[in-house]
C-alpha positions in Angstrom: -22.6 -36.7 188.0 -25.7 -38.4 187.0 -26.8 -38.2 183.4 -29.7 -39.5 181.3 -29.2 -41.7 178.2 -30.1 -38.6 176.2 -27.4 -36.6 178.0 -24.8 -39.3 177.2 -25.9 -39.4 173.6 -25.6 -35.6 173.1 -22.3 -35.4 174.9 -20.8 -38.2 172.7 -22.1 -36.6 169.5 -20.3 -33.4 170.6 -17.1 -35.3 171.4 -17.2 -36.9 167.9 -17.3 -33.4 166.4 -21.0 -33.4 165.4 -22.4 -29.9 165.2 -25.7 -30.4 163.4 -28.6 -33.0 163.8 -31.5 -33.2 161.5 -34.7 -34.7 163.1 -38.3 -34.8 163.9 -39.1 -35.0 167.7 -41.4 -37.8 169.1 -42.3 -39.5 172.3 -39.5 -42.2 171.9 -37.0 -39.3 171.5 -38.0 -37.2 174.4 -34.9 -37.8 176.5 -32.6 -37.6 173.5 -34.0 -34.2 172.4 -33.7 -33.1 175.9 -30.0 -34.0 175.9 -29.6 -31.9 172.7 -31.3 -29.0 174.4 -28.7 -29.1 177.1 -26.0 -29.1 174.4 -27.5 -26.5 172.1 -24.4 -24.3 172.6 -22.5 -27.0 170.7 -25.0 -28.9 168.6 -27.7 -27.3 166.4 -31.0 -29.2 166.2 -32.7 -28.6 162.8 -36.3 -29.9 162.8 -38.0 -30.9 159.5 -41.7 -31.4 158.6 -41.1 -35.1 157.6 -38.6 -37.7 158.4 -37.6 -38.4 154.9 -36.2 -34.9 154.7 -34.0 -35.6 157.7 -32.1 -38.3 155.9 -31.8 -36.3 152.7 -30.5 -33.3 154.5 -28.0 -35.4 156.4 -26.9 -36.9 153.0 -26.4 -33.4 151.5 -24.6 -32.1 154.6 -22.2 -35.1 154.6 -21.4 -35.0 150.8 -20.8 -31.2 150.8 -18.7 -31.0 153.8 -17.0 -34.4 153.9 -18.2 -34.5 157.5 -20.8 -36.8 159.1 -24.5 -36.1 158.4 -26.6 -37.0 161.4 -30.4 -37.5 161.5 -32.5 -38.7 164.3 -36.1 -40.2 164.0 -38.5 -42.3 166.0 -38.6 -46.0 165.4 -41.2 -47.7 163.2 -42.8 -45.3 160.8 -40.3 -42.6 161.4 -37.4 -44.9 160.4 -39.4 -46.2 157.4 -39.9 -42.6 156.3 -36.1 -42.0 156.6 -35.2 -45.1 154.6 -35.4 -43.5 151.2 -32.7 -41.0 152.1 -30.7 -43.6 153.9 -30.9 -46.0 150.9 -29.6 -43.2 148.6 -26.8 -42.3 151.1 -25.8 -46.0 151.2 -25.7 -46.1 147.4 -23.5 -43.0 147.3 -21.2 -44.1 150.1 -22.2 -41.0 152.0 -21.2 -40.7 155.7 -24.7 -40.6 157.2 -25.6 -41.7 160.8 -29.2 -42.3 161.6 -30.1 -42.3 165.3 -33.4 -44.2 166.1 -34.6 -45.0 169.6 -34.6 -48.7 169.9 -34.7 -48.4 173.7 -36.8 -51.4 174.8 -36.6 -54.4 172.4 -38.7 -57.5 173.1 -38.4 -61.1 171.7 -41.5 -63.0 170.7 -40.9 -66.7 170.0 -43.0 -69.5 168.6 -42.6 -73.1 167.8 -40.1 -72.5 165.0 -37.5 -71.9 167.6 -38.1 -75.3 169.2 -38.3 -77.0 165.8 -34.9 -75.6 164.7 -33.3 -76.5 168.2 -32.4 -72.9 168.7 -32.9 -72.6 172.4 -29.2 -72.1 173.3 -28.8 -69.5 170.6 -32.0 -67.7 171.6 -30.9 -67.6 175.3 -27.4 -66.3 174.4 -28.9 -63.4 172.3 -31.5 -62.5 174.9 -28.8 -62.4 177.6 -26.4 -60.3 175.4 -29.2 -57.8 174.7 -31.0 -58.1 177.9 -34.3 -58.7 175.9 -37.2 -60.2 177.6 -38.5 -63.3 175.8 -42.3 -63.7 175.4 -43.1 -67.3 174.5 -46.3 -67.9 172.6 -48.2 -71.1 173.4 -46.3 -73.1 170.8 -43.0 -71.5 172.0 -43.3 -72.6 175.6 -40.0 -74.1 176.8 -37.8 -72.4 174.1 -36.3 -70.7 177.3 -36.8 -72.2 180.6 -39.5 -70.5 182.6 -37.0 -70.3 185.5 -34.9 -67.9 183.4 -35.2 -64.2 184.5 -35.9 -63.1 181.0 -38.7 -65.7 180.3 -42.2 -64.3 180.1 -45.7 -65.7 179.4 -48.2 -63.9 177.2 -50.1 -62.3 180.1 -46.8 -60.8 181.3 -46.2 -60.0 177.6 -49.1 -57.6 177.4 -47.2 -55.1 179.7 -43.9 -55.8 177.9 -45.5 -55.2 174.5 -47.1 -51.9 175.7 -43.6 -50.6 176.5 -41.6 -52.1 173.6 -40.5 -50.0 170.6 -38.9 -53.0 168.8 -40.2 -56.5 168.6 -38.1 -59.4 167.2 -40.5 -62.2 166.1 -38.8 -65.4 165.7 -40.3 -68.7 164.5 -43.9 -67.6 164.9 -46.8 -66.8 162.6 -47.6 -64.0 165.1 -51.3 -64.0 164.2 -54.6 -64.9 165.7 -55.6 -67.2 163.0 -59.3 -67.5 163.8 -59.7 -63.7 163.8 -57.4 -63.0 161.0 -55.5 -60.4 163.0 -52.0 -60.0 164.2 -51.1 -61.2 167.6 -50.7 -57.6 168.8 -52.6 -54.7 167.3 -50.8 -52.6 164.6 -48.8 -49.7 166.2 -45.7 -47.7 165.8 -43.3 -50.5 166.9 -40.6 -51.7 164.6 -41.3 -55.4 163.8 -38.4 -57.7 162.7 -39.4 -61.2 161.6 -37.2 -64.2 161.4 -38.7 -67.2 159.7 -38.2 -69.9 157.1 -41.7 -69.4 155.8 -41.9 -66.1 154.0 -45.7 -66.2 154.1 -45.6 -65.0 157.7 -44.1 -61.7 156.7 -47.3 -60.6 155.0 -50.8 -59.4 155.9 -52.3 -59.1 158.4 -48.9 -58.6 160.1 -46.5 -55.9 159.3 -42.8 -56.9 158.9 -40.6 -53.8 158.8 -37.7 -56.1 158.4 -38.2 -59.7 157.1 -35.4 -62.2 157.4 -36.0 -65.6 155.7 -33.7 -67.9 157.6 -33.4 -70.8 159.9 -34.1 -69.6 163.4 -31.0 -71.1 165.0 -28.6 -69.8 162.3 -30.2 -66.3 162.4 -30.1 -65.9 166.1 -26.5 -67.1 166.1 -25.5 -64.5 163.5 -27.4 -61.7 165.3 -25.5 -62.7 168.6 -22.2 -62.5 166.9 -23.0 -59.1 165.3 -24.5 -57.5 168.4 -22.7 -55.8 171.3 -23.6 -56.4 174.9 -26.4 -54.2 176.2 -27.2 -53.0 179.7 -30.4 -54.2 181.4 -33.4 -51.9 180.9 -35.0 -50.1 183.9 -38.3 -51.9 183.5 -39.5 -53.4 186.8 -39.9 -57.1 185.8 -40.8 -58.1 189.3 -43.7 -55.6 189.5 -44.8 -56.8 186.0 -44.8 -60.6 187.1 -46.5 -59.7 190.3 -49.4 -58.0 188.4 -49.9 -61.1 186.3 -49.9 -63.4 189.2 -52.6 -61.3 190.9 -54.7 -61.5 187.9 -54.4 -65.3 187.8 -55.4 -65.8 191.4 -59.1 -65.9 190.7 -58.7 -68.9 188.3 -59.4 -71.7 190.7 -59.6 -74.6 191.0 -57.7 -74.7 187.6 -54.7 -73.1 189.3 -54.5 -75.8 191.9 -54.7 -78.6 189.4 -52.1 -77.0 187.2 -49.7 -76.6 190.2 -50.2 -80.2 191.1 -49.3 -81.3 187.5 -46.2 -79.2 187.6 -45.1 -80.5 190.9 -45.8 -84.1 190.0 -44.1 -84.1 186.6 -40.3 -83.9 186.3 -38.6 -81.3 184.2 -38.0 -83.6 181.3 -41.5 -85.0 181.5 -44.0 -84.2 178.7 -47.4 -82.7 179.4 -49.7 -83.1 176.4 -52.4 -80.5 176.6 -56.0 -80.6 175.6 -59.1 -78.5 175.2 -60.3 -78.7 178.7 -60.8 -76.0 181.4 -57.6 -77.0 183.2 -55.7 -77.2 179.9 -56.7 -73.8 178.9 -55.2 -72.3 181.9 -52.2 -74.5 181.6 -51.4 -72.7 178.5 -50.6 -69.7 180.7 -49.9 -71.0 184.2 -48.0 -74.3 183.6 -44.2 -73.4 183.8 -42.2 -75.3 181.1 -38.4 -75.9 181.7 -37.2 -77.7 178.6 -38.0 -77.6 174.9 -40.5 -80.3 173.6 -42.0 -80.9 177.0 -45.3 -79.1 176.4 -47.4 -80.1 173.4 -50.6 -78.4 172.4 -52.8 -78.3 169.2 -52.4 -74.4 169.4 -54.8 -72.5 167.0 -56.2 -75.6 165.4 -58.3 -76.3 168.5 -58.6 -80.1 167.8 -60.7 -81.6 170.4 -59.6 -85.1 171.2 -56.0 -84.4 170.1 -54.4 -85.0 173.5 -54.6 -88.7 174.3 -53.5 -90.3 171.0 -50.8 -87.6 170.6 -49.5 -88.6 174.0 -49.4 -92.2 172.9 -47.0 -91.1 170.1 -44.8 -89.3 172.6 -44.7 -92.4 174.8 -43.9 -94.7 171.8 -41.0 -92.4 170.9 -39.4 -92.5 174.4 -40.6 -95.3 176.6 -38.5 -94.1 179.7 -39.9 -90.6 179.7 -42.9 -89.6 181.8 -45.7 -88.6 179.5 -49.0 -87.1 181.0 -52.1 -86.6 178.9 -54.7 -84.2 180.5 -58.2 -84.5 179.0 -61.7 -83.3 179.6 -64.3 -86.0 179.6 -65.7 -84.7 176.3 -62.4 -84.8 174.4 -61.3 -88.1 175.9 -64.4 -89.6 174.3 -62.9 -89.0 170.8 -60.1 -91.6 171.5 -60.9 -93.8 174.4 -60.8 -96.8 172.2 -57.1 -96.1 172.1 -56.8 -97.5 175.6 -56.5 -100.8 173.7 -53.4 -99.4 172.0 -51.9 -98.2 175.3 -52.4 -101.6 176.8 -51.3 -103.7 173.8 -47.9 -101.9 173.7 -47.6 -101.1 177.4 -47.0 -97.5 176.6 -45.8 -95.4 179.5 -48.6 -92.7 179.5 -50.5 -91.2 182.5 -54.0 -90.4 181.3 -55.8 -87.8 183.5 -59.4 -87.2 182.8 -61.2 -84.1 184.3 -64.8 -85.4 184.5 -67.6 -82.8 184.8 -70.1 -84.8 182.7 -70.4 -82.0 180.1 -68.7 -80.3 177.2 -67.5 -77.8 179.8 -66.1 -75.1 177.7 -69.1 -75.1 175.4 -71.4 -75.2 178.4 -69.7 -72.2 180.0 -69.9 -70.1 176.7 -73.6 -71.0 176.3 -74.2 -69.7 179.8 -72.3 -66.6 179.3 -73.8 -65.8 175.9 -77.4 -67.0 176.3 -77.9 -67.6 180.0 -78.9 -71.2 179.2 -77.3 -74.5 178.1 -78.3 -77.0 175.5 -76.8 -80.2 174.1 -73.7 -80.2 176.3 -74.5 -83.0 178.8 -72.6 -86.3 178.4 -73.2 -89.9 179.1 -69.9 -91.1 180.2 -68.7 -94.6 181.0 -67.7 -95.6 184.5 -63.9 -94.9 184.1 -62.9 -97.5 186.6 -64.7 -100.2 184.7 -63.4 -98.8 181.4 -59.8 -99.1 182.6 -60.5 -102.6 184.0 -61.9 -103.7 180.6 -58.4 -103.0 179.1 -56.5 -104.2 182.1 -55.2 -100.7 182.8 -54.7 -99.5 186.3 -57.2 -96.9 187.6 -57.0 -94.3 190.4 -59.4 -91.6 191.5 -57.7 -88.3 192.5 -59.6 -86.7 195.4 -57.9 -83.4 195.1 -54.8 -81.6 193.7 -52.6 -83.1 196.4 -53.8 -86.5 195.6 -53.1 -86.0 191.9 -49.6 -84.8 192.7 -49.0 -87.9 194.8 -50.2 -90.2 192.0 -48.0 -88.5 189.5 -44.9 -88.8 191.7 -45.7 -92.5 192.2 -45.7 -93.0 188.5 -41.9 -92.6 188.2 -41.5 -96.0 189.7 -44.4 -97.6 188.1 -44.2 -97.3 184.3 -47.0 -98.3 181.9 -50.5 -96.9 181.2 -52.7 -95.7 184.0 -56.0 -93.8 184.0 -56.6 -91.1 186.6 -60.0 -89.8 187.0 -60.7 -86.4 188.5 -64.2 -85.4 189.3 -64.8 -81.7 188.9 -67.5 -79.1 188.7 -68.0 -75.8 186.8 -64.9 -73.6 186.6 -64.4 -69.9 185.9 -63.3 -68.9 182.4 -59.5 -68.0 182.0 -59.9 -66.8 178.4 -59.6 -63.1 179.3 -56.1 -63.8 180.5 -54.9 -65.9 177.5 -52.8 -64.6 174.6 -51.3 -61.2 174.1 -54.8 -59.9 173.2 -57.8 -61.9 174.6 -60.2 -63.3 172.1 -63.5 -61.3 171.6 -65.6 -64.0 173.4 -63.5 -63.8 176.6 -65.4 -62.8 179.6 -64.2 -62.1 183.2 
């Protein structure tokens, strides 16, 4: 005989000898309440006007009968409302059971997971609880994008809309420039794990705040939790929807696919503020921790190339690729001297459109005109030659992929120029909530 989760809950309560449940109905409890309806000949459902009363009534019931007092509330605000009574019951050693619908939990992870080397612990917990892992920009690679529970932030939009509990690990979970949480306030239950207690406060809302090292906390949770069945959410449909939305972001998509195909799994892509780089935040799959570096919310133009030099200095045998726009590359092109002097193994890719491309696109979208965005660039072949650095011109994505593959057997610095034109904006697809300036 088929039964719903609500049916199973009601039947088990009856088997345990429960005859009364105090509660307030809500959308997250619909199936549970329906299960009680079917068992109303054995279980009485007493509805209060406020969740706080449910836990107090359960406490009084338990202490006066020496039985188990049961209350049932919705997650988030409902559970918070019931906490006063639950705290009292705890203090009095009262036998109170609180049932709360934590039916679809989601993990959101940031750079703190990678900083604490917690990838194995994160994956173990996600697999045990069958929790999808949404990785923020700084958390990419915390779980391999090949893992069936790994999701980007575009896919995360649908997951967050379904979630009733969000476990935020090692992330500030905030849109810093806007002063808003990464997801608008709602009735989800938010649990934060972070060493920095400042992330527990406004504008976020931490229903439960755990100040701890990410790796140790995740391992402790894994040890304390029981295995959970997979949810009935259709992850394949969700991923297909995200892929369809990304189809129109070309040619950036083709360049990002070429980068991924040409860079080995353990190779490092150092991202930049460039049209291809913006889309890479979403569309570039990352398979290992510490292999995708980005300036995240700081938005530091010119960050990429000198940062890539540091990566190459740290591990000379590792493939390091620095992608740049011609505008941002102008901030640090003098460091070609450093790359040559120390023979650093860095592949420098410059997407050259002759403009501050993102500013140009925003000006056109906002004002219908552009001003102060045209660049006077050097001849990159001559610039590379001046520093005795090899140079190549990539004629298309396939050509770029070929050049990257060839780099494996030809270490040292190389400058690859890619001539491009105007590109569509990907901003409406970025982050859990797109920024206000994003236009389709």
